[in-house]
N, C-alpha and C positions, 0 to 999 in steps of 0.2 A: 728296209728301213723303218724306223719307229716314228711316225709323224704325230705331232700333238695338235690338237684343235686349237682355234684362236682362243677360245674361252680358257682352256688349260694355261696357255701362255700368259694371258692377262691376269689370271688369278695367282700365278707363281711369281709375277714381277712386282717388286717393291715400287712404291712412289718414289721416283728419281727426279731430283730438281734439275732444272735446265741450267742453273748457274749455282756454283757452290764456292764457299771460301775455305781454302785448305792451307794450313801454315802461313797465314798472312797473305796469301795470293788468291785472286779471283779467277775461277775457271768457268768456261762455258762448255755445255755438252755439245760435241760435234759429231759423234757416231756411236752406234749401238750394234753389237753383233751378238747373235743368239747361238746356243747349242755348241759352246766351246768345251774343251777339256784341258785342264791345266793344274799342275801341282797336285795330282791325285783326286781332283774334284771333276765330276762329269756334269752335264747340262748347265753350264755357266752361261751367264749373260755378261758382255764386257762393255762397259760404258767408258767411252774415251772423252775426257775433258782436256781443253787446251787454254792457256792464258795468253795475254798480249804478247809475251815474249817467246811464244811458240813451244812453251814446255808442256808436256803432256803428263796427265794423271789418268791411270787406268784402274777402274774399280771392277772386280770380278764378283758377281753376285750369284748366289745360289739359294734358291728358296726363300728370298726375301732378306737374306743376310749377306753383307760384304764379307767374303772370305779371303780375298787377296787384293792387295793395293801395290801398284808399280808406279 
């Protein structure tokens, strides 16, 4: 396995807001998962947001840029 140091992880992660507004709905950050692969991208971080009606918004981030949104 290829392990990254805490410093590497912190340098690679963008500043993510704990609360965001997306398409008129307000979402709150509820979970973060590191080192995922999806859609041909490697080393992704997935930020899971949820609004009051339990809808989820998933942001997949690679090297400080959002690459996928579900």
